C-alpha positions as CSV (number, residue, x, y, z in Angstrom):
1,M,5.8,16.0,-15.0
2,T,6.1,12.3,-14.1
3,D,3.3,9.8,-13.8
4,F,3.4,7.5,-10.8
5,K,1.8,4.2,-11.7
6,L,0.1,1.9,-9.2
7,P,2.7,-0.8,-8.4
8,D,2.2,-4.5,-8.4
9,I,0.9,-5.2,-4.9
10,G,1.3,-9.0,-5.2
11,E,-1.1,-11.8,-4.5
12,G,-2.3,-11.7,-8.1
13,I,-4.2,-8.4,-7.5
14,V,-4.9,-6.4,-10.6
15,E,-7.1,-3.6,-9.2
16,C,-8.0,-1.9,-5.9
17,E,-10.3,0.7,-4.6
18,L,-9.0,4.1,-3.8
19,V,-9.9,4.8,-0.2
20,E,-8.4,8.2,0.6
21,W,-6.0,10.7,-0.8
22,R,-3.6,12.1,1.8
23,V,-2.5,15.0,-0.5
24,Q,-4.2,17.4,-3.0
25,E,-3.1,18.8,-6.3
26,G,-0.4,21.4,-5.7
27,D,0.8,19.9,-2.4
28,A,4.5,19.4,-1.8
29,I,5.6,15.9,-1.0
30,E,8.6,14.3,0.5
31,E,10.2,11.0,-0.3
32,D,8.4,8.1,1.4
33,Q,5.6,10.4,2.5
34,P,2.1,8.6,2.6
35,V,0.2,9.8,-0.5
36,V,-2.8,7.6,-0.8
37,E,-4.6,4.6,0.7
38,V,-6.0,1.8,-1.5
39,M,-7.9,-1.3,-0.5
40,T,-7.4,-4.7,-2.1
41,D,-9.4,-7.8,-1.3
42,K,-6.7,-8.6,1.3
43,A,-5.9,-5.4,3.2
44,L,-5.6,-1.7,3.2
45,V,-2.3,-0.6,1.5
46,E,-0.6,2.7,2.0
47,I,1.2,4.1,-1.1
48,T,4.2,6.4,-0.5
49,A,5.9,9.1,-2.7
50,P,8.9,7.8,-4.7
51,E,10.7,11.1,-4.3
52,A,10.3,14.7,-3.2
53,G,8.4,17.1,-5.4
54,R,4.9,18.6,-6.0
55,V,1.7,16.8,-6.9
56,T,0.3,18.1,-10.1
57,R,-2.6,15.8,-10.9
58,L,-4.7,13.1,-9.2
59,Y,-5.9,10.6,-11.9
60,V,-8.3,8.5,-9.7
61,A,-11.0,9.9,-7.5
62,K,-11.8,8.6,-4.0
63,G,-14.0,5.5,-4.2
64,E,-13.0,4.8,-7.8
65,I,-11.1,1.7,-9.0
66,A,-7.4,2.0,-9.7
67,K,-5.7,-0.5,-12.0
68,V,-2.2,-1.9,-11.4
69,H,0.4,-0.4,-13.7
70,A,-2.0,2.5,-14.6
71,P,-1.2,6.1,-13.7
72,L,-2.3,7.0,-10.1
73,F,-1.0,10.5,-9.8
74,A,1.4,12.9,-11.5
75,Y,4.1,14.9,-9.8
76,E,6.9,17.3,-10.6
77,A,10.2,16.3,-9.1
78,Q,11.9,18.7,-6.7
79,G,14.0,21.2,-8.6
80,A,12.0,21.0,-11.8
81,D,11.0,24.2,-13.6
82,Q,8.0,25.5,-11.6
83,A,6.8,27.7,-14.4
84,S,5.7,24.7,-16.5
85,S,4.4,22.6,-13.6
86,E,0.7,23.0,-14.2
87,P,-0.8,20.0,-16.0
88,V,-2.8,20.6,-19.2
89,P,-5.3,17.8,-20.0
90,A,-4.9,16.3,-23.4
91,S,-7.7,16.7,-26.0
92,G,-10.6,14.5,-25.2
93,E,-9.5,13.9,-21.6
94,S,-11.2,15.1,-18.5
95,S,-9.3,16.6,-15.6
96,P,-9.9,15.1,-12.2
97,G,-11.7,16.9,-9.5
98,P,-15.4,17.8,-9.3
99,A,-17.9,15.5,-11.1
100,P,-18.8,16.5,-14.6
101,E,-22.2,17.9,-13.5
102,A,-20.6,20.5,-11.2
103,V,-20.0,23.8,-13.0
104,S,-20.3,27.3,-11.9
105,S,-23.0,28.7,-14.1
106,P,-26.0,27.4,-16.2
107,A,-25.7,27.0,-19.9
108,P,-28.3,26.9,-22.6
109,A,-29.1,23.8,-24.6
110,A,-26.4,22.9,-27.1
111,P,-27.1,23.3,-30.8
112,S,-28.4,20.3,-32.6
113,G,-25.7,17.6,-33.1
114,E,-23.5,19.0,-30.3
115,P,-23.3,17.7,-26.7
116,A,-24.9,19.9,-24.1
117,R,-22.7,21.3,-21.4
118,E,-23.1,19.8,-17.9
119,T,-24.8,21.8,-15.2
120,S,-24.8,21.6,-11.5
121,S,-27.3,19.7,-9.4
122,R,-28.3,23.0,-7.7
123,E,-29.2,24.5,-11.0
124,T,-31.2,21.5,-11.9
125,S,-33.2,21.7,-8.7
126,R,-34.3,25.3,-9.7
127,E,-35.6,24.2,-13.0
128,P,-39.3,23.3,-13.5
129,S,-40.3,19.6,-13.5
130,H,-39.6,17.8,-16.7
131,E,-41.2,14.7,-18.2
132,T,-39.0,11.6,-17.9
133,S,-38.8,11.2,-21.7
134,G,-35.0,11.3,-21.9
135,Q,-34.5,15.1,-21.7
136,G,-33.8,16.9,-18.4
137,P,-33.0,20.5,-17.7
138,H,-30.9,22.4,-20.4
139,G,-31.5,19.7,-23.0
140,R,-29.6,16.9,-21.3
141,V,-30.3,13.7,-19.4
142,P,-29.3,14.1,-15.7
143,A,-27.2,11.3,-14.3
144,S,-24.4,10.9,-11.8
145,P,-20.8,10.2,-12.9
146,A,-21.1,6.6,-11.4
147,V,-24.2,6.0,-13.5
148,R,-22.5,7.3,-16.7
149,R,-19.5,5.0,-16.0
150,L,-21.9,2.1,-15.6
151,L,-23.5,2.9,-18.9
152,R,-20.2,2.9,-20.6
153,E,-19.3,-0.5,-19.1
154,E,-22.6,-1.9,-20.3
155,G,-22.2,-0.4,-23.8
156,L,-25.4,1.7,-23.4
157,R,-26.2,5.4,-24.3
158,L,-27.8,7.6,-21.6
159,E,-30.7,8.4,-23.9
160,Q,-31.6,4.8,-24.2
161,V,-32.5,4.3,-20.6
162,P,-35.7,5.9,-19.2
163,G,-35.0,7.8,-16.0
164,S,-37.2,7.4,-12.9
165,G,-35.5,10.0,-10.7
166,K,-36.3,13.7,-10.3
167,H,-36.3,15.6,-13.7
168,G,-35.8,12.2,-15.5
169,R,-32.5,11.4,-13.7
170,V,-31.2,8.0,-14.7
171,L,-30.5,5.8,-11.6
172,K,-28.5,2.6,-11.4
173,E,-31.9,0.8,-10.8
174,D,-33.0,2.1,-14.2
175,I,-30.0,0.6,-15.9
176,Q,-30.6,-2.7,-14.2
177,A,-34.3,-2.7,-15.1
178,F,-33.4,-1.8,-18.7
179,M,-30.8,-4.7,-18.9
180,E,-33.6,-7.1,-17.7
181,H,-36.4,-5.8,-19.9
182,G,-34.6,-4.2,-22.8
183,E,-36.5,-2.7,-25.6
184,T,-39.9,-3.9,-24.2
185,M,-39.6,-1.5,-21.3
186,T,-38.6,1.4,-23.7
187,A,-41.5,0.8,-26.0
188,E,-44.0,0.6,-23.1
189,S,-42.7,3.8,-21.6
190,T,-43.0,5.6,-25.0
191,L,-46.6,4.5,-25.5
192,S,-47.7,5.5,-22.0
193,G,-45.7,8.7,-22.2
194,D,-44.4,8.0,-18.7
195,A,-41.6,5.9,-17.2
196,V,-41.7,4.0,-13.9
197,K,-41.4,6.6,-11.2
198,T,-40.3,6.3,-7.6
199,P,-42.6,8.0,-5.1
200,A,-41.1,11.4,-4.2
201,D,-41.4,10.8,-0.5
202,E,-39.3,7.6,-0.7
203,G,-36.2,9.2,-2.2
204,E,-33.6,7.4,-4.2
205,V,-32.1,4.0,-3.2
206,R,-28.4,4.4,-2.2
207,V,-26.3,1.9,-4.1
208,E,-22.9,1.0,-2.8
209,P,-20.6,-1.4,-4.5
210,M,-19.1,-4.3,-2.5
211,R,-15.4,-4.2,-2.9
212,G,-12.1,-5.0,-1.2
213,I,-12.0,-7.2,1.9
214,Q,-15.7,-7.1,2.3
215,A,-16.2,-8.6,-1.2
216,A,-13.5,-11.2,-0.6
217,M,-15.0,-12.2,2.7
218,A,-18.5,-12.5,1.1
219,R,-17.1,-14.9,-1.6
220,K,-15.2,-16.9,1.0
221,M,-18.2,-17.3,3.3
222,V,-20.5,-18.4,0.4
223,A,-18.0,-21.0,-0.7
224,S,-17.5,-22.3,2.9
225,A,-21.2,-22.5,3.7
226,S,-22.0,-24.2,0.3
227,T,-19.2,-26.7,0.1
228,I,-18.5,-27.7,3.8
229,P,-21.1,-29.7,5.7
230,H,-21.3,-27.7,9.0
231,F,-22.5,-29.0,12.4
232,Q,-22.7,-27.1,15.6
233,Y,-21.9,-28.1,19.2
234,G,-22.5,-25.8,22.2
235,E,-21.1,-25.8,25.7
236,E,-20.8,-23.7,28.9
237,L,-17.5,-22.7,30.4
238,D,-17.1,-21.7,34.1
239,V,-14.3,-19.2,33.8
240,T,-14.4,-17.9,37.4
241,E,-11.0,-19.3,38.3
242,L,-9.5,-18.1,34.9
243,L,-10.7,-14.5,35.5
244,A,-9.1,-14.6,39.0
245,L,-5.8,-15.9,37.5
246,R,-5.8,-13.2,34.8
247,E,-6.2,-10.5,37.4
248,R,-3.2,-11.8,39.3
249,L,-1.0,-11.9,36.2
250,K,-2.1,-8.6,34.7
251,P,0.4,-6.4,36.6
252,E,3.3,-8.6,35.4
253,A,2.0,-8.4,31.8
254,Q,1.6,-4.6,31.9
255,A,5.1,-4.3,33.2
256,R,6.2,-5.9,30.0
257,E,3.9,-3.7,27.9
258,A,1.5,-6.5,27.1
259,R,-2.3,-6.4,27.5
260,L,-3.5,-9.7,29.0
261,T,-7.0,-10.6,27.9
262,L,-8.6,-14.1,28.1
263,M,-7.7,-14.7,24.4
264,P,-4.1,-15.9,25.1
265,F,-5.5,-18.5,27.6
266,F,-8.1,-19.6,25.0
267,M,-5.4,-20.1,22.4
268,K,-2.9,-21.8,24.6
269,A,-5.5,-24.2,26.0
270,M,-6.7,-24.9,22.4
271,A,-3.1,-25.8,21.3
272,L,-2.8,-28.2,24.3
273,A,-6.1,-29.9,23.5
274,I,-5.2,-30.2,19.8
275,H,-2.1,-32.2,20.8
276,D,-4.5,-35.0,21.9
277,F,-7.0,-34.3,19.0
278,P,-4.9,-33.5,15.9
279,I,-7.9,-33.9,13.6
280,L,-9.0,-30.4,14.7
281,N,-5.8,-29.0,13.2
282,S,-6.2,-30.7,9.9
283,R,-7.7,-30.0,6.5
284,L,-8.9,-32.0,3.4
285,N,-7.0,-31.7,0.2
286,D,-8.7,-30.2,-2.9
287,A,-9.7,-33.6,-4.2
288,G,-11.3,-34.5,-0.8
289,D,-9.5,-37.8,-0.5
290,E,-6.6,-37.0,1.8
291,I,-6.4,-35.6,5.4
292,H,-3.4,-33.3,5.9
293,Y,-2.4,-33.0,9.6
294,L,-0.7,-29.6,10.0
295,P,2.5,-29.4,12.1
296,S,1.8,-25.9,13.6
297,C,-1.2,-24.6,15.5
298,N,-1.8,-21.2,13.8
299,I,-4.9,-19.9,15.6
300,G,-6.9,-17.2,13.8
301,M,-9.0,-14.6,15.5
302,A,-11.8,-12.6,13.9
303,V,-11.3,-8.9,14.2
304,D,-13.9,-6.3,13.1
305,G,-11.7,-3.6,11.7
306,K,-11.7,-0.4,9.5
307,A,-11.6,-2.4,6.3
308,G,-14.1,-5.1,7.3
309,L,-13.9,-8.5,9.0
310,M,-10.3,-9.9,9.0
311,V,-9.0,-13.1,10.5
312,P,-5.2,-12.8,11.2
313,N,-3.6,-15.7,13.0
314,V,-1.0,-16.3,15.7
315,K,1.6,-18.6,14.3
316,G,3.0,-21.6,16.3
317,V,0.9,-21.1,19.4
318,E,2.1,-24.5,20.8
319,R,5.7,-23.0,21.0
320,L,4.8,-19.6,22.5
321,S,4.3,-18.5,26.1
322,L,1.1,-16.8,27.3
323,L,3.0,-13.5,27.3
324,Q,4.3,-14.0,23.7
325,I,0.8,-14.9,22.6
326,A,-0.6,-11.8,24.3
327,V,1.9,-9.6,22.5
328,E,1.1,-11.1,19.1
329,I,-2.7,-10.7,19.7
330,Q,-2.1,-7.1,20.6
331,R,-0.1,-6.4,17.4
332,L,-2.5,-8.2,15.1
333,T,-5.6,-6.6,16.6
334,A,-4.2,-3.1,16.2
335,E,-3.2,-3.8,12.6
336,A,-6.5,-5.4,11.7
337,R,-8.5,-2.5,13.1
338,E,-6.6,-0.2,10.8
339,G,-6.9,-2.6,7.9
340,K,-3.2,-2.9,7.5
341,V,-2.5,-6.6,8.3
342,A,0.4,-8.1,6.3
343,S,-0.7,-10.9,3.9
344,A,1.5,-13.4,5.8
345,D,-0.5,-12.8,9.0
346,L,-3.8,-13.6,7.1
347,Q,-2.5,-16.8,5.6
348,G,-1.8,-20.3,7.0
349,G,-4.4,-20.4,9.7
350,T,-5.4,-23.8,11.0
351,I,-8.3,-23.2,13.4
352,S,-10.2,-20.0,14.3
353,I,-11.8,-18.2,17.3
354,S,-14.6,-15.6,16.9
355,N,-15.0,-13.5,20.1
356,I,-18.5,-12.3,19.5
357,G,-18.8,-11.8,23.3
358,A,-16.6,-8.7,23.0
359,L,-19.6,-7.0,21.3
360,G,-22.2,-8.4,23.7
361,G,-23.4,-11.6,22.0
362,T,-24.2,-14.6,24.1
363,Y,-23.8,-17.2,21.4
364,A,-23.5,-17.5,17.6
365,A,-23.3,-20.2,14.9
366,P,-20.1,-19.4,13.1
367,I,-19.1,-20.3,9.6
368,I,-15.8,-22.2,9.2
369,N,-12.9,-20.2,7.8
370,A,-12.2,-22.6,4.9
371,P,-10.0,-24.7,4.4
372,E,-9.9,-25.0,8.2
373,A,-11.8,-27.8,9.9
374,A,-13.3,-25.9,12.9
375,I,-14.1,-22.6,14.4
376,V,-15.5,-21.6,17.8
377,A,-17.6,-18.5,18.7
378,I,-17.1,-17.3,22.3
379,G,-20.0,-15.5,24.0
380,K,-19.9,-12.8,26.7
381,T,-19.2,-13.7,30.3
382,Q,-22.2,-13.6,32.6
383,W,-22.3,-13.9,36.3
384,L,-25.0,-16.5,36.9
385,P,-26.2,-18.7,39.9
386,R,-24.9,-22.3,39.9
387,F,-24.9,-25.1,42.4
388,D,-21.6,-26.0,44.0
389,A,-20.5,-29.4,45.3
390,S,-22.5,-28.9,48.5
391,D,-25.7,-28.0,46.6
392,E,-25.3,-24.4,47.6
393,V,-26.2,-21.6,45.1
394,V,-23.0,-19.6,44.2
395,K,-22.2,-16.8,41.8
396,R,-20.1,-18.1,38.9
397,A,-18.7,-16.5,35.7
398,I,-20.3,-18.5,32.8
399,M,-19.4,-18.2,29.2
400,T,-21.2,-19.9,26.3
401,V,-19.1,-21.3,23.4
402,T,-20.4,-22.7,20.1
403,W,-18.3,-24.9,17.8
404,A,-18.8,-25.4,14.1
405,G,-17.0,-28.4,12.6
406,D,-16.5,-29.9,9.2
407,H,-18.6,-33.0,9.3
408,R,-16.4,-34.7,6.6
409,L,-13.5,-34.7,9.1
410,I,-15.1,-34.4,12.6
411,D,-18.0,-36.1,14.2
412,G,-20.0,-35.1,17.2
413,G,-18.2,-37.4,19.6
414,T,-14.8,-36.0,18.6
415,I,-15.8,-32.4,19.0
416,A,-17.3,-33.1,22.4
417,R,-14.2,-34.9,23.7
418,F,-12.0,-32.1,22.3
419,C,-14.2,-29.4,23.8
420,N,-14.1,-31.2,27.2
421,A,-10.3,-31.2,27.1
422,W,-10.2,-27.5,26.2
423,K,-12.8,-26.7,28.8
424,G,-10.8,-28.6,31.5
425,Y,-7.7,-26.4,30.9
426,L,-9.8,-23.2,31.1
427,E,-11.9,-24.1,34.1
428,A,-8.7,-25.2,36.0
429,P,-6.0,-23.1,34.4
430,E,-3.3,-24.3,36.7
431,T,-3.4,-27.7,35.0
432,M,-1.9,-26.1,31.9
433,L,1.4,-25.9,33.8
434,L,1.7,-29.7,33.6
435,H,1.8,-29.6,29.8
436,L,3.8,-26.4,29.1
437,R,7.1,-26.9,27.3
């Protein structure tokens, strides 16, 4: 039996969350067959089998944390002796599979000085109500595997923490309360003969750890909002002519297997406007005393995907055609929705677009994707009445956009002039032809 260890995924990652097993113990596997999906703080990563054989043991359960260079699963290589293939847990180890509380039959309380055998939650529900004094059904303190793991991490014993759940079950909130109040809470509970209880009709609070991309995004947004002085600037775009042009170009794009949305036009017009306002494509150094003007316009786009919000970017937009940009957007969107974007596609962005209108929003106040200098949120297109040059009311396609800029680099006048240039290309899209290379 061979242990497969979680390989070094790169980017300094030392652990990741196990999202889904593609195989079960006893399954046959082929070389390069997808075995498991894990989520880092960058992306969803698929781990494949190193060689053909049969899975004998899964060391990490779904939702648990896997460590780099630690065993992930065990397998028996193809051609090995099948008679000795069943794994036998070593003394003191627990085999993976059902949680420790799930066993098939009830057991009496263990003799004094010996640990009680775990019982199933269904058996527990049939037992009469117990006081929350540290002993549940069958002489044990009921708690989920996640709670038991948290106790081990905090260096606590299960008996120390008064449980507030049904039958004295210890919840994560109980551990947090114990960590805050310590022995004072224990003494008060002992004197009163009762611990703090949650009303039965409210149920238990569901606690879910924040991990992977969601946790990384949370840290990044907190850092951006707290270190960058944001300011917002809003504008309306009349995209009536742009919609008409897209409809005329769609058949040609489809013939080349490209889906032509408005996003390629937004990106191309932005790259053209940045040529005249390079400060929008710059960033401050870490010391905050130098402005670095970036040579390429790598435009990021926020995608709400399977693994959370991701912002892959299209590299070198100023050098690409509308069709090439459309193909890149299509590729990055599909990969981001599956949570499988390559690290290179998530790095090196210089300015970002958040298309909140795709979900129905009219406007938003976005947070800058640090260390970039600006981001724009695009609202949904609405057909609204407007006055034309002859003061006649006409039907026009109106879109609201909201910019957020780094006020250390960009002032209101600069963002207004830049937005006017960008708006000009989008409201009269044929003018972009004059500047295409």
